[in-house]
N, CA, C and O atoms as a Maestro MAE file, in Angstrom:
{
 s_m_m2io_version
 :::
 2.0.0
}

f_m_ct {
 s_m_title
 :::
 protein
 m_atom[280] {
  # First column is atom index #
  i_m_mmod_type
  r_m_x_coord
  r_m_y_coord
  r_m_z_coord
  i_m_residue_number
  s_m_chain_name
  s_m_pdb_residue_name
  s_m_pdb_atom_name
  i_m_atomic_number
  :::
  1 25 -9.202 -13.545 24.242 1 A "MET " " N  " 7
  2 3 -9.164 -12.489 22.651 1 A "MET " " CA " 6
  3 2 -8.349 -11.636 22.936 1 A "MET " " C  " 6
  4 15 -8.731 -10.877 23.826 1 A "MET " " O  " 8
  5 25 -7.031 -11.384 22.402 2 A "ASN " " N  " 7
  6 3 -6.199 -10.458 22.012 2 A "ASN " " CA " 6
  7 2 -6.301 -9.173 21.311 2 A "ASN " " C  " 6
  8 15 -6.004 -9.134 20.117 2 A "ASN " " O  " 8
  9 25 -6.733 -7.998 21.999 3 A "ILE " " N  " 7
  10 3 -6.870 -6.730 21.710 3 A "ILE " " CA " 6
  11 2 -5.946 -6.082 21.166 3 A "ILE " " C  " 6
  12 15 -5.189 -5.625 22.022 3 A "ILE " " O  " 8
  13 25 -5.584 -5.768 19.892 4 A "PRO " " N  " 7
  14 3 -4.741 -5.032 19.589 4 A "PRO " " CA " 6
  15 2 -4.319 -3.570 20.064 4 A "PRO " " C  " 6
  16 15 -5.150 -2.687 19.853 4 A "PRO " " O  " 8
  17 25 -3.217 -3.241 20.632 5 A "HIS " " N  " 7
  18 3 -3.812 -1.444 20.992 5 A "HIS " " CA " 6
  19 2 -2.726 -0.553 20.040 5 A "HIS " " C  " 6
  20 15 -1.514 -0.767 20.065 5 A "HIS " " O  " 8
  21 25 -3.206 0.221 19.411 6 A "PHE " " N  " 7
  22 3 -2.639 1.204 18.704 6 A "PHE " " CA " 6
  23 2 -2.457 2.725 19.212 6 A "PHE " " C  " 6
  24 15 -3.151 3.401 19.971 6 A "PHE " " O  " 8
  25 25 -1.167 3.036 18.452 7 A "CYS " " N  " 7
  26 3 -1.115 4.529 18.997 7 A "CYS " " CA " 6
  27 2 -0.264 5.388 17.378 7 A "CYS " " C  " 6
  28 15 0.357 4.832 16.472 7 A "CYS " " O  " 8
  29 25 -0.586 6.868 17.567 8 A "VAL " " N  " 7
  30 3 -0.195 7.393 16.582 8 A "VAL " " CA " 6
  31 2 1.015 7.400 16.375 8 A "VAL " " C  " 6
  32 15 1.768 7.872 17.227 8 A "VAL " " O  " 8
  33 25 1.554 6.811 15.041 9 A "GLY " " N  " 7
  34 3 3.067 6.747 14.609 9 A "GLY " " CA " 6
  35 2 3.588 5.079 14.794 9 A "GLY " " C  " 6
  36 15 4.775 4.753 14.772 9 A "GLY " " O  " 8
  37 25 2.557 4.214 14.961 10 A "ASP " " N  " 7
  38 3 2.848 3.001 15.217 10 A "ASP " " CA " 6
  39 2 2.816 2.692 13.313 10 A "ASP " " C  " 6
  40 15 2.008 3.169 12.516 10 A "ASP " " O  " 8
  41 25 4.133 1.629 12.981 11 A "LEU " " N  " 7
  42 3 3.793 1.058 11.778 11 A "LEU " " CA " 6
  43 2 3.074 -0.370 11.730 11 A "LEU " " C  " 6
  44 15 3.283 -1.244 12.571 11 A "LEU " " O  " 8
  45 25 2.276 -0.489 10.740 12 A "LEU " " N  " 7
  46 3 1.268 -1.768 10.487 12 A "LEU " " CA " 6
  47 2 1.848 -2.525 9.563 12 A "LEU " " C  " 6
  48 15 1.871 -2.079 8.416 12 A "LEU " " O  " 8
  49 25 2.313 -3.538 9.777 13 A "GLU " " N  " 7
  50 3 2.200 -4.916 8.604 13 A "GLU " " CA " 6
  51 2 0.788 -5.396 8.290 13 A "GLU " " C  " 6
  52 15 0.213 -6.097 9.123 13 A "GLU " " O  " 8
  53 25 0.285 -5.120 7.326 14 A "MET " " N  " 7
  54 3 -1.060 -5.352 6.669 14 A "MET " " CA " 6
  55 2 -0.585 -7.154 6.179 14 A "MET " " C  " 6
  56 15 0.439 -7.690 5.756 14 A "MET " " O  " 8
  57 25 -2.242 -7.697 6.599 15 A "LYS " " N  " 7
  58 3 -1.582 -9.238 5.726 15 A "LYS " " CA " 6
  59 2 -1.525 -9.405 3.662 15 A "LYS " " C  " 6
  60 15 -1.085 -10.122 2.763 15 A "LYS " " O  " 8
  61 25 -2.232 -8.297 3.887 16 A "LYS " " N  " 7
  62 3 -2.757 -7.990 2.290 16 A "LYS " " CA " 6
  63 2 -1.636 -6.796 1.798 16 A "LYS " " C  " 6
  64 15 -1.355 -5.907 2.603 16 A "LYS " " O  " 8
  65 25 -1.146 -6.810 0.740 17 A "PRO " " N  " 7
  66 3 -0.343 -5.818 0.117 17 A "PRO " " CA " 6
  67 2 -1.380 -4.496 -0.560 17 A "PRO " " C  " 6
  68 15 -2.241 -4.837 -1.371 17 A "PRO " " O  " 8
  69 25 -1.260 -3.135 -0.220 18 A "HIS " " N  " 7
  70 3 -1.918 -2.064 -0.865 18 A "HIS " " CA " 6
  71 2 -1.835 -2.057 -2.555 18 A "HIS " " C  " 6
  72 15 -0.725 -2.312 -3.021 18 A "HIS " " O  " 8
  73 25 -2.872 -1.799 -3.449 19 A "PRO " " N  " 7
  74 3 -2.606 -2.002 -5.024 19 A "PRO " " CA " 6
  75 2 -1.255 -1.176 -5.143 19 A "PRO " " C  " 6
  76 15 -0.858 -1.134 -6.307 19 A "PRO " " O  " 8
  77 25 -0.485 -0.539 -4.270 20 A "CYS " " N  " 7
  78 3 0.705 0.195 -5.058 20 A "CYS " " CA " 6
  79 2 1.778 -1.073 -4.895 20 A "CYS " " C  " 6
  80 15 2.669 -1.236 -5.728 20 A "CYS " " O  " 8
  81 25 1.614 -1.939 -3.769 21 A "GLY " " N  " 7
  82 3 2.766 -3.473 -3.248 21 A "GLY " " CA " 6
  83 2 3.100 -2.579 -2.502 21 A "GLY " " C  " 6
  84 15 4.072 -2.177 -3.142 21 A "GLY " " O  " 8
  85 25 3.045 -1.824 -1.472 22 A "ALA " " N  " 7
  86 3 3.268 -1.517 -0.168 22 A "ALA " " CA " 6
  87 2 2.703 -2.380 1.229 22 A "ALA " " C  " 6
  88 15 1.487 -2.525 1.354 22 A "ALA " " O  " 8
  89 25 3.469 -2.837 2.077 23 A "LYS " " N  " 7
  90 3 2.479 -3.723 2.688 23 A "LYS " " CA " 6
  91 2 2.378 -2.898 4.272 23 A "LYS " " C  " 6
  92 15 1.546 -3.255 5.107 23 A "LYS " " O  " 8
  93 25 3.198 -1.942 4.482 24 A "THR " " N  " 7
  94 3 3.278 -1.281 5.705 24 A "THR " " CA " 6
  95 2 2.486 0.079 5.768 24 A "THR " " C  " 6
  96 15 2.773 0.895 4.892 24 A "THR " " O  " 8
  97 25 1.521 0.431 6.698 25 A "MET " " N  " 7
  98 3 1.066 1.705 6.948 25 A "MET " " CA " 6
  99 2 1.490 2.202 8.152 25 A "MET " " C  " 6
  100 15 2.030 1.455 8.968 25 A "MET " " O  " 8
  101 25 1.260 3.721 8.432 26 A "LYS " " N  " 7
  102 3 1.451 4.694 9.214 26 A "LYS " " CA " 6
  103 2 0.180 4.851 9.786 26 A "LYS " " C  " 6
  104 15 -0.804 4.968 9.056 26 A "LYS " " O  " 8
  105 25 0.060 4.873 11.366 27 A "VAL " " N  " 7
  106 3 -1.249 5.336 12.272 27 A "VAL " " CA " 6
  107 2 -1.064 6.305 12.291 27 A "VAL " " C  " 6
  108 15 -0.041 6.753 12.809 27 A "VAL " " O  " 8
  109 25 -2.346 7.350 11.507 28 A "LEU " " N  " 7
  110 3 -2.380 8.905 12.063 28 A "LEU " " CA " 6
  111 2 -3.315 9.175 13.459 28 A "LEU " " C  " 6
  112 15 -2.896 9.921 14.343 28 A "LEU " " O  " 8
  113 25 -4.336 8.638 13.536 29 A "ARG " " N  " 7
  114 3 -5.248 8.990 14.530 29 A "ARG " " CA " 6
  115 2 -5.647 7.328 14.769 29 A "ARG " " C  " 6
  116 15 -5.577 6.387 13.979 29 A "ARG " " O  " 8
  117 25 -6.193 7.394 16.517 30 A "VAL " " N  " 7
  118 3 -6.690 6.584 16.405 30 A "VAL " " CA " 6
  119 2 -8.326 6.778 17.334 30 A "VAL " " C  " 6
  120 15 -8.829 7.855 17.653 30 A "VAL " " O  " 8
  121 25 -8.788 5.643 17.557 31 A "GLY " " N  " 7
  122 3 -10.293 5.620 17.776 31 A "GLY " " CA " 6
  123 2 -11.501 4.701 17.148 31 A "GLY " " C  " 6
  124 15 -11.217 3.642 16.590 31 A "GLY " " O  " 8
  125 25 -12.498 5.030 17.232 32 A "SER " " N  " 7
  126 3 -13.707 4.349 16.738 32 A "SER " " CA " 6
  127 2 -13.395 3.717 14.783 32 A "SER " " C  " 6
  128 15 -13.621 2.638 14.234 32 A "SER " " O  " 8
  129 25 -12.854 4.918 14.328 33 A "ASP " " N  " 7
  130 3 -12.253 4.499 13.165 33 A "ASP " " CA " 6
  131 2 -11.050 5.082 12.929 33 A "ASP " " C  " 6
  132 15 -10.918 6.209 13.405 33 A "ASP " " O  " 8
  133 25 -9.911 4.513 12.174 34 A "MET " " N  " 7
  134 3 -8.624 4.540 12.603 34 A "MET " " CA " 6
  135 2 -8.101 5.238 11.388 34 A "MET " " C  " 6
  136 15 -8.708 4.762 10.429 34 A "MET " " O  " 8
  137 25 -7.094 6.317 10.915 35 A "ARG " " N  " 7
  138 3 -6.841 7.000 9.988 35 A "ARG " " CA " 6
  139 2 -5.679 6.437 9.776 35 A "ARG " " C  " 6
  140 15 -4.876 6.234 10.687 35 A "ARG " " O  " 8
  141 25 -5.499 6.171 8.728 36 A "ILE " " N  " 7
  142 3 -3.787 5.293 8.178 36 A "ILE " " CA " 6
  143 2 -3.302 5.863 7.145 36 A "ILE " " C  " 6
  144 15 -4.072 6.717 6.706 36 A "ILE " " O  " 8
  145 25 -2.368 5.756 6.578 37 A "VAL " " N  " 7
  146 3 -1.568 6.455 5.407 37 A "VAL " " CA " 6
  147 2 -0.271 5.102 4.652 37 A "VAL " " C  " 6
  148 15 0.680 4.534 5.188 37 A "VAL " " O  " 8
  149 25 -0.754 5.028 3.448 38 A "CYS " " N  " 7
  150 3 0.160 3.974 3.271 38 A "CYS " " CA " 6
  151 2 1.931 4.916 2.872 38 A "CYS " " C  " 6
  152 15 2.256 6.034 2.471 38 A "CYS " " O  " 8
  153 25 2.645 3.641 3.286 39 A "THR " " N  " 7
  154 3 3.961 4.048 3.262 39 A "THR " " CA " 6
  155 2 4.561 4.468 1.830 39 A "THR " " C  " 6
  156 15 5.341 5.391 1.598 39 A "THR " " O  " 8
  157 25 4.035 3.616 0.996 40 A "GLY " " N  " 7
  158 3 4.377 3.650 -0.323 40 A "GLY " " CA " 6
  159 2 4.008 4.441 -1.262 40 A "GLY " " C  " 6
  160 15 4.829 4.640 -2.157 40 A "GLY " " O  " 8
  161 25 2.709 5.103 -1.337 41 A "CYS " " N  " 7
  162 3 2.243 6.088 -2.104 41 A "CYS " " CA " 6
  163 2 1.574 7.145 -1.783 41 A "CYS " " C  " 6
  164 15 1.192 8.024 -2.555 41 A "CYS " " O  " 8
  165 25 1.339 7.056 -0.070 42 A "GLY " " N  " 7
  166 3 1.097 8.200 0.625 42 A "GLY " " CA " 6
  167 2 -0.461 8.346 0.636 42 A "GLY " " C  " 6
  168 15 -0.949 9.456 0.847 42 A "GLY " " O  " 8
  169 25 -1.340 7.136 0.390 43 A "ARG " " N  " 7
  170 3 -2.905 7.232 0.485 43 A "ARG " " CA " 6
  171 2 -3.252 7.293 1.624 43 A "ARG " " C  " 6
  172 15 -2.638 6.690 2.504 43 A "ARG " " O  " 8
  173 25 -4.304 8.028 1.861 44 A "ASP " " N  " 7
  174 3 -4.865 8.529 3.064 44 A "ASP " " CA " 6
  175 2 -6.144 7.292 3.597 44 A "ASP " " C  " 6
  176 15 -7.167 7.451 2.931 44 A "ASP " " O  " 8
  177 25 -6.236 6.426 4.374 45 A "LEU " " N  " 7
  178 3 -7.753 5.637 4.149 45 A "LEU " " CA " 6
  179 2 -8.013 6.345 5.689 45 A "LEU " " C  " 6
  180 15 -7.215 7.093 6.254 45 A "LEU " " O  " 8
  181 25 -9.538 5.842 6.292 46 A "THR " " N  " 7
  182 3 -10.244 5.756 7.237 46 A "THR " " CA " 6
  183 2 -10.915 4.458 7.002 46 A "THR " " C  " 6
  184 15 -11.592 4.086 6.044 46 A "THR " " O  " 8
  185 25 -10.444 3.620 8.513 47 A "LEU " " N  " 7
  186 3 -11.059 2.517 8.191 47 A "LEU " " CA " 6
  187 2 -11.847 2.162 9.679 47 A "LEU " " C  " 6
  188 15 -11.172 2.562 10.628 47 A "LEU " " O  " 8
  189 25 -13.010 1.559 10.043 48 A "PRO " " N  " 7
  190 3 -13.740 1.011 11.207 48 A "PRO " " CA " 6
  191 2 -12.352 0.315 11.334 48 A "PRO " " C  " 6
  192 15 -11.526 -0.175 10.564 48 A "PRO " " O  " 8
  193 25 -12.523 0.549 12.964 49 A "ARG " " N  " 7
  194 3 -11.203 -0.239 14.077 49 A "ARG " " CA " 6
  195 2 -11.394 -1.939 13.890 49 A "ARG " " C  " 6
  196 15 -10.497 -2.773 14.011 49 A "ARG " " O  " 8
  197 25 -12.737 -2.178 13.581 50 A "VAL " " N  " 7
  198 3 -12.959 -3.293 13.519 50 A "VAL " " CA " 6
  199 2 -12.117 -4.117 12.649 50 A "VAL " " C  " 6
  200 15 -11.337 -5.049 12.850 50 A "VAL " " O  " 8
  201 25 -12.650 -3.275 11.298 51 A "LYS " " N  " 7
  202 3 -12.129 -4.221 10.093 51 A "LYS " " CA " 6
  203 2 -10.583 -3.957 10.030 51 A "LYS " " C  " 6
  204 15 -9.882 -4.778 9.438 51 A "LYS " " O  " 8
  205 25 -9.986 -2.785 10.647 52 A "LEU " " N  " 7
  206 3 -8.394 -2.837 10.611 52 A "LEU " " CA " 6
  207 2 -7.698 -4.022 11.454 52 A "LEU " " C  " 6
  208 15 -6.691 -4.691 11.222 52 A "LEU " " O  " 8
  209 25 -8.587 -4.026 12.482 53 A "GLU " " N  " 7
  210 3 -7.899 -5.077 13.393 53 A "GLU " " CA " 6
  211 2 -7.878 -6.315 12.371 53 A "GLU " " C  " 6
  212 15 -6.708 -6.603 12.116 53 A "GLU " " O  " 8
  213 25 -8.459 -6.836 11.950 54 A "LYS " " N  " 7
  214 3 -8.328 -7.704 11.080 54 A "LYS " " CA " 6
  215 2 -7.556 -8.108 10.177 54 A "LYS " " C  " 6
  216 15 -7.275 -9.251 9.818 54 A "LYS " " O  " 8
  217 25 -7.056 -6.621 9.647 55 A "ALA " " N  " 7
  218 3 -6.215 -6.740 8.395 55 A "ALA " " CA " 6
  219 2 -4.966 -6.587 8.776 55 A "ALA " " C  " 6
  220 15 -4.077 -7.114 8.108 55 A "ALA " " O  " 8
  221 25 -4.658 -5.817 9.951 56 A "VAL " " N  " 7
  222 3 -3.093 -6.174 10.492 56 A "VAL " " CA " 6
  223 2 -2.470 -7.649 10.683 56 A "VAL " " C  " 6
  224 15 -3.060 -8.572 11.245 56 A "VAL " " O  " 8
  225 25 -1.325 -7.710 10.184 57 A "LYS " " N  " 7
  226 3 -0.664 -8.785 10.583 57 A "LYS " " CA " 6
  227 2 0.079 -8.766 12.023 57 A "LYS " " C  " 6
  228 15 -0.157 -9.381 13.063 57 A "LYS " " O  " 8
  229 25 1.469 -7.434 11.530 58 A "LYS " " N  " 7
  230 3 1.897 -7.504 13.074 58 A "LYS " " CA " 6
  231 2 1.796 -5.779 13.311 58 A "LYS " " C  " 6
  232 15 1.309 -5.040 12.455 58 A "LYS " " O  " 8
  233 25 2.289 -5.337 14.492 59 A "ILE " " N  " 7
  234 3 2.734 -4.129 14.435 59 A "ILE " " CA " 6
  235 2 3.949 -3.709 15.100 59 A "ILE " " C  " 6
  236 15 4.559 -4.390 15.925 59 A "ILE " " O  " 8
  237 25 4.369 -2.191 14.575 60 A "LEU " " N  " 7
  238 3 5.971 -1.988 15.003 60 A "LEU " " CA " 6
  239 2 5.465 -0.830 15.946 60 A "LEU " " C  " 6
  240 15 4.897 0.216 15.635 60 A "LEU " " O  " 8
  241 25 5.717 -1.161 16.800 61 A "PRO " " N  " 7
  242 3 5.840 0.214 17.725 61 A "PRO " " CA " 6
  243 2 6.730 1.754 17.516 61 A "PRO " " C  " 6
  244 15 7.947 1.921 17.444 61 A "PRO " " O  " 8
  245 25 5.958 2.451 17.473 62 A "ALA " " N  " 7
  246 3 6.447 3.963 16.939 62 A "ALA " " CA " 6
  247 2 8.157 4.328 17.580 62 A "ALA " " C  " 6
  248 15 9.018 4.921 16.930 62 A "ALA " " O  " 8
  249 25 8.370 3.634 19.415 63 A "GLU " " N  " 7
  250 3 9.634 3.650 19.740 63 A "GLU " " CA " 6
  251 2 10.367 3.082 18.610 63 A "GLU " " C  " 6
  252 15 11.202 3.695 17.944 63 A "GLU " " O  " 8
  253 25 10.063 2.078 18.468 64 A "LYS " " N  " 7
  254 3 11.379 0.609 17.468 64 A "LYS " " CA " 6
  255 2 11.464 1.572 16.244 64 A "LYS " " C  " 6
  256 15 12.459 2.211 15.903 64 A "LYS " " O  " 8
  257 25 10.060 1.557 15.559 65 A "THR " " N  " 7
  258 3 10.263 2.666 14.178 65 A "THR " " CA " 6
  259 2 11.264 3.560 14.346 65 A "THR " " C  " 6
  260 15 12.036 3.621 13.389 65 A "THR " " O  " 8
  261 25 11.561 4.469 15.515 66 A "GLU " " N  " 7
  262 3 12.231 5.495 15.442 66 A "GLU " " CA " 6
  263 2 13.609 5.310 15.589 66 A "GLU " " C  " 6
  264 15 14.283 6.102 14.929 66 A "GLU " " O  " 8
  265 25 14.071 4.699 16.093 67 A "GLU " " N  " 7
  266 3 15.432 3.635 16.298 67 A "GLU " " CA " 6
  267 2 15.644 3.361 14.993 67 A "GLU " " C  " 6
  268 15 16.519 4.044 14.462 67 A "GLU " " O  " 8
  269 25 15.010 2.436 14.222 68 A "VAL " " N  " 7
  270 3 15.355 2.109 12.659 68 A "VAL " " CA " 6
  271 2 15.932 2.904 11.892 68 A "VAL " " C  " 6
  272 15 16.981 2.830 11.254 68 A "VAL " " O  " 8
  273 25 14.784 4.050 12.060 69 A "SER " " N  " 7
  274 3 15.349 5.134 10.955 69 A "SER " " CA " 6
  275 2 16.399 6.130 11.033 69 A "SER " " C  " 6
  276 15 16.909 6.833 10.161 69 A "SER " " O  " 8
  277 25 16.677 5.992 12.722 70 A "LYS " " N  " 7
  278 3 17.915 6.620 12.668 70 A "LYS " " CA " 6
  279 2 19.518 6.085 12.499 70 A "LYS " " C  " 6
  280 15 20.442 6.898 12.483 70 A "LYS " " O  " 8
  :::
 }
 m_bond[279] {
  # First column is bond index #
  i_m_from
  i_m_to
  i_m_order
  :::
  1 1 2 1
  2 2 3 1
  3 3 4 2
  4 3 5 1
  5 5 6 1
  6 6 7 1
  7 7 8 2
  8 7 9 1
  9 9 10 1
  10 10 11 1
  11 11 12 2
  12 11 13 1
  13 13 14 1
  14 14 15 1
  15 15 16 2
  16 15 17 1
  17 17 18 1
  18 18 19 1
  19 19 20 2
  20 19 21 1
  21 21 22 1
  22 22 23 1
  23 23 24 2
  24 23 25 1
  25 25 26 1
  26 26 27 1
  27 27 28 2
  28 27 29 1
  29 29 30 1
  30 30 31 1
  31 31 32 2
  32 31 33 1
  33 33 34 1
  34 34 35 1
  35 35 36 2
  36 35 37 1
  37 37 38 1
  38 38 39 1
  39 39 40 2
  40 39 41 1
  41 41 42 1
  42 42 43 1
  43 43 44 2
  44 43 45 1
  45 45 46 1
  46 46 47 1
  47 47 48 2
  48 47 49 1
  49 49 50 1
  50 50 51 1
  51 51 52 2
  52 51 53 1
  53 53 54 1
  54 54 55 1
  55 55 56 2
  56 55 57 1
  57 57 58 1
  58 58 59 1
  59 59 60 2
  60 59 61 1
  61 61 62 1
  62 62 63 1
  63 63 64 2
  64 63 65 1
  65 65 66 1
  66 66 67 1
  67 67 68 2
  68 67 69 1
  69 69 70 1
  70 70 71 1
  71 71 72 2
  72 71 73 1
  73 73 74 1
  74 74 75 1
  75 75 76 2
  76 75 77 1
  77 77 78 1
  78 78 79 1
  79 79 80 2
  80 79 81 1
  81 81 82 1
  82 82 83 1
  83 83 84 2
  84 83 85 1
  85 85 86 1
  86 86 87 1
  87 87 88 2
  88 87 89 1
  89 89 90 1
  90 90 91 1
  91 91 92 2
  92 91 93 1
  93 93 94 1
  94 94 95 1
  95 95 96 2
  96 95 97 1
  97 97 98 1
  98 98 99 1
  99 99 100 2
  100 99 101 1
  101 101 102 1
  102 102 103 1
  103 103 104 2
  104 103 105 1
  105 105 106 1
  106 106 107 1
  107 107 108 2
  108 107 109 1
  109 109 110 1
  110 110 111 1
  111 111 112 2
  112 111 113 1
  113 113 114 1
  114 114 115 1
  115 115 116 2
  116 115 117 1
  117 117 118 1
  118 118 119 1
  119 119 120 2
  120 119 121 1
  121 121 122 1
  122 122 123 1
  123 123 124 2
  124 123 125 1
  125 125 126 1
  126 126 127 1
  127 127 128 2
  128 127 129 1
  129 129 130 1
  130 130 131 1
  131 131 132 2
  132 131 133 1
  133 133 134 1
  134 134 135 1
  135 135 136 2
  136 135 137 1
  137 137 138 1
  138 138 139 1
  139 139 140 2
  140 139 141 1
  141 141 142 1
  142 142 143 1
  143 143 144 2
  144 143 145 1
  145 145 146 1
  146 146 147 1
  147 147 148 2
  148 147 149 1
  149 149 150 1
  150 150 151 1
  151 151 152 2
  152 151 153 1
  153 153 154 1
  154 154 155 1
  155 155 156 2
  156 155 157 1
  157 157 158 1
  158 158 159 1
  159 159 160 2
  160 159 161 1
  161 161 162 1
  162 162 163 1
  163 163 164 2
  164 163 165 1
  165 165 166 1
  166 166 167 1
  167 167 168 2
  168 167 169 1
  169 169 170 1
  170 170 171 1
  171 171 172 2
  172 171 173 1
  173 173 174 1
  174 174 175 1
  175 175 176 2
  176 175 177 1
  177 177 178 1
  178 178 179 1
  179 179 180 2
  180 179 181 1
  181 181 182 1
  182 182 183 1
  183 183 184 2
  184 183 185 1
  185 185 186 1
  186 186 187 1
  187 187 188 2
  188 187 189 1
  189 189 190 1
  190 190 191 1
  191 191 192 2
  192 191 193 1
  193 193 194 1
  194 194 195 1
  195 195 196 2
  196 195 197 1
  197 197 198 1
  198 198 199 1
  199 199 200 2
  200 199 201 1
  201 201 202 1
  202 202 203 1
  203 203 204 2
  204 203 205 1
  205 205 206 1
  206 206 207 1
  207 207 208 2
  208 207 209 1
  209 209 210 1
  210 210 211 1
  211 211 212 2
  212 211 213 1
  213 213 214 1
  214 214 215 1
  215 215 216 2
  216 215 217 1
  217 217 218 1
  218 218 219 1
  219 219 220 2
  220 219 221 1
  221 221 222 1
  222 222 223 1
  223 223 224 2
  224 223 225 1
  225 225 226 1
  226 226 227 1
  227 227 228 2
  228 227 229 1
  229 229 230 1
  230 230 231 1
  231 231 232 2
  232 231 233 1
  233 233 234 1
  234 234 235 1
  235 235 236 2
  236 235 237 1
  237 237 238 1
  238 238 239 1
  239 239 240 2
  240 239 241 1
  241 241 242 1
  242 242 243 1
  243 243 244 2
  244 243 245 1
  245 245 246 1
  246 246 247 1
  247 247 248 2
  248 247 249 1
  249 249 250 1
  250 250 251 1
  251 251 252 2
  252 251 253 1
  253 253 254 1
  254 254 255 1
  255 255 256 2
  256 255 257 1
  257 257 258 1
  258 258 259 1
  259 259 260 2
  260 259 261 1
  261 261 262 1
  262 262 263 1
  263 263 264 2
  264 263 265 1
  265 265 266 1
  266 266 267 1
  267 267 268 2
  268 267 269 1
  269 269 270 1
  270 270 271 1
  271 271 272 2
  272 271 273 1
  273 273 274 1
  274 274 275 1
  275 275 276 2
  276 275 277 1
  277 277 278 1
  278 278 279 1
  279 279 280 2
  :::
 }
}
């Protein structure tokens, strides 16, 4: 079983879109409860790590997302 590794600043592509239509979330805090923010509307969510791991489709590491934004 592959356990995903989350870091602060990572962008997460979700399996289902947020009600605002955005499919990406940014990690603000890691731990047993994960704090993420929607990149579309700015909604702040705190989810249990297990629930978030099941909802994530792909992790875009913070280093790669910084290169794209430059």
